[in-house]
N, C-alpha and C positions, 0 to 999 in steps of 0.2 A: 469492468475490466475489458481488455481487448482479447479476442480469441478467434482462432480459425475454426469455422463451423462447416461441416460437410452437409450440403443440402441435397446432393444427388450426383448423378453421373457427370464428372468433370466440372463440378460446381462446388467450389470451396470459397467461402467469403470470410474476410476478417471483419468482425463486427463487435459491437459492444454487447456484453452479456453480464448478468449479475454475478458478483463474487459469491460463490456457493457457500451456504451456511454449513457448519460442521455438525455431523452426528457423532455420538459417542465412539471413541476409538479412532477417529479420523484426524488428518492433519491438513492444513492449507500450506502448500508449497509455493514460494516465490520462484518461478521458473528462471533459472540463470542461463541454461542452454538446453535446447532440444535438438535432436538429430533426425534428419530425414532417413527414410527406410524404404526398401523396395516394396515391402508390403503396403506402405502408405501410397506408393505410386499405383499399385494394383487397385487399391480401394478407391483412389481418385478416378481411375478409369471406369470402374464398375459402378461406383456410387454407393457401395455398401460393403460390409463384410458379414457373412452369414453368422459367424460366431461372436464377433466382437462389437459391431456397431451398425446401427440403422439410422438414416437421416431423419430429422436434423440431429447432428451429434457433434460434440467436441472431438478434436482430431489430434493424432500424434501420440506416440507411446514411448519414446526414448528420451529421458530427461534427467537432469540433476539440478539441484537448487538449494535454497535456504528455507528452513521451516519458518513460516510467517506466523502461524497460529496453531495451537493444538486443541483438539476437542476434549470433551469430558472423558476422563478415564485413561488418557494417554500418559504413560509414565516413562517409557523407554527412550523418548526423545524430547528435547526442549526447544523452545523458540530460539531461533538464531543458529541452530545446528546446520552444518553443511551435510547434505545427504544425497544419495542416489536411490531411486526406487525402481522396482521392476514393474512390468505392465500386467502382472497376473499373480495369483496365489492359489494354490490348491486347498481343498477343504481339510485334508489330513485325516478324514474318518471313513471315506468310502472304501470299497474293495480295492480299487486301483491304487489309492494312496497307501493302504495297508500293505500292498505288495511292493511298494517302492516305485510305482509307475505313476508318478504324480502328474505327468503331462496328459494322462488319460483320465484324470479326475472327473468324476461324474458332475461336479459342481465347480469346475475351474473358473475362477473369477477373473475376468479381463477388465482392463481399465484403459481409457483413452482421455486425452485432454492436454497433451504436452505442448501443443502450439498455442500457448496462452500466457498471459502475464502471471496468472496464479492457477494452481491445479489442486483440486481436492482429491486426496489419496484415500481410498477405502480402508476401513479398519483392518481387514484381513491382510492387506498388503503391508500396512504399517507394522503389523505384528510379525509377518513372515518374511517379507522381502524388501525391507528398508535397511540400508547400510550407511553408517557414518563415513565421511571421507577423511582420509589422511591429509594433513596440511599441504603436502606436495602435489596432490592431485587436483587439477583444475576441473571446472564444471564440464567443459567440452569433452575432456578425456573421460570423465566419469560417466557421461551419458552413453558411452560405448559399451558399458557393462552388459546391458540387456542383449544386444545382438551377439556379442562375444559369448555370452552364456549359452546361446543356441548352438554356436559353433563348437564349444567345449563338449557338449553332449554328442554332437555329430562325430567328432574325432574319437571320443571314447568308444562309441558304438562301432567305429571302423577298426578298432583293435590293431592300431598301427604299431609296428615294432621297428627298432633301429635297423637300418640297412634295407628296408623294404622300398619298393618303388610305388609311389602313390600318385595317381592322376586325378586332377580336379577339372571338371568340365564346368565352365562358367567364370566370367571375370568381373562380376559385380563385387560389391564390398564383402558379401558372404563368401564367395569363392576365393577372394584374396585372403580373408581371415583363415579359411580352411587351409590354404597354402602355408601361411605363416605357422599355424599350429602343427601341421604335418612336418614341417621342417624342424620345429622344436622337438618333435618326437623322434628325430633322427632319420627321417625318410629322404630318399631321392625323389624329387618332385617334378611332375609334368603338369603344366597348366594349358588348357585349350579354351579358346574363345574367339569371338569375331571382332571385338572392339580393339582397334589398334592402340589407342592411348592406354587402355587398361592392360593390354598385353605388355606394354612397356613398363607399367607399374608392377606387374608380376615379376619382370626381370629385376627391377629395383629391389623388390622384396626377397630376392634370392632364388626364384624358380630355376631349377637346373635345366629344364627344357620348356620351351613355349611354342605352342602350335597355333597357327592361324587357321581356325576352323572354317573360315570362308574360302580357303584356298585348297582344301583337300577334298578328294572325291568321296572318301569314306573315312569318317572320323575314327571308327574302331580300328581300321587298318593303320591309320596314322599313329594312334596311341600304342598299338603293338610294336610298330616300327621304332618308336622312341624308347621302348623298354628293353632291358637287358636280354640279349639273345632273341628278341622278337617274340618272346613268350606271352607278353601282355603284362600290364601292371599287376602288382599284388593286390592293390586296393584301388577302386575307382569310385570317386564321390561325384555324383551328379548334382550340380548346383545351379543349373539353368532353368529347371522346371518345365522341360519339354519332353513329349513322348519320344521324339526321334533321338534326342541325346540320351535319354534313359535307355533306349534300345541299343545305342552305340556303346554305352557303358557295359551293358550285359554281354555284348559280343567281344569287347576288348579285353576284359579281365582274364588273367591266366587261370588255368585249371587249379582248383583249390583256393581260388581267390575270393575276395569279398567286394560286393557292390553296395554302396549306400546311396539310395535314392533320396537324397537330403532335401532337395527343393520340392515344393508342392506343385504338382501339375494342375492345369485347369480342370474344373469339374467336367466329368464325362470322358476324360482322356483315358486311353487304353494303351498299355505297353505290351508288346509281343516278345516272347523269349523262346529259346530252343529248349524245350522241356527235357529232351534226351541229354543235351549237354549239361543242363542244370543238375541232372541226376548223376550221370556217369563221371562228371568232372568235379562233383561235390562243391558246387558254387554256393556261396552264402549271399543272400540278398536281404538287405535290411533297410530301415529308414528311421529317421528321428524327427520328431516334431517338438518345437518350442524348447523351453528350459525348465529347470527345477530350482527350488531354493538352494540346493547344493551346487548346481552348476553356476548359478548366479554369484555365489560366493567365490567359487574357483575363478571365474572370469575377473572378478574384482581383484583377486590376489595377483593374477597375471599382470594386470595394469599397475597395481601398487608396487610389485617387485620389478617393474620395468622390463618384463619379458615380452610384452606386447606394447607397441607404441601407437596409441589411438590416432595421433596426429598424421600417421601414414594413410589413414582412411578418410580424413576430413579434408576435403579439397576446397571448400568455400564456406563463407558465412553470410548470413542475410538477416534483415530485419523481419519482424513478425508479419508486416504488411506484404512481404514478398512471397509468403508461403504458396499462394495459388500459382504464381509464376514459376516458382521452383518445382512444384509438383508437376506442372505441365511439361517443363523441360525434361524431368525424369521420365514421365510417361512417353515422351517422344524419343527416348533413347539417348539422352545427352551423355557426354563423356565423363562428367564428374562422378565422384563417389558419394560421400556424405556431405551434406550442407548443415552447418551449425546455425540453427535459428536462435537469435538472441533478442528476446522480447524487450529487454531493458538496455540494449546496446552492449558494446564490448565490455563495459565495466560490470555487467551482470546485476 
């Protein structure tokens, strides 16, 4: 089969690899659509991911497709089923899992290999994080469940209430999804970012206020100015993954407010904050990493019930051979959002 293989820093090649043999509990998925992701662009630049993959390795993790083959002992899904799978599954037995904090699982199993004609899905993911697709949901739309599941957790942790003012820093696909779910929660929304095209997309998605972060002297001041009475947003969600925007979020939020440092900063990054303000103004600072089986199902329902339109975030499609070129464009800061990689062409 053909697959995109990560060999190192900015080195992804589409090449012939063996179709993997199945172990008990596993399935072989014919990949109908895989979506690009900001994490993939970071891995492309760095050449590895400390927790998920080391080269040479199959690449990509957002996908949906048709079950081509089932391994020994698989009973909950049959050949020919249309499904979406997550890129991880918790063990369910460690202390973190017992506490309901599955993203901190001591043995969180990650999986990669979406940019390929076929994908072998590990048994634990088949058991815990595989969902059948309703007939009306296309494969491209279904592949959006995984990133949306991360956003669902971020919104829940942000404790948004109707009527609150919520600011999102960052105009990538995740920032725009956070915007959409904050609006679904009844919030007045502010979005800040540098990319002109993506700021326009935020307006299309219903942002109440949009700030050009490249044109303001102080992002925190700008966020406060756009909030009711200049007090600052009730909630600020940092989705850019930078120390400076994290610090701006902490300075912008109103007293008694909440900051969610949603995006992961580079290793070694340090964020400074005013400890006196944190104490006397009772600020809440939180963060959310990854998704859980519950948030994966919630995200699927948002798509199934047409509360979130995945096509709003998929701005291009490409053949499997184009994966290296697409990832390079993303790493260089291209204007697009998500690209649907179609290993078998538009017909899937």
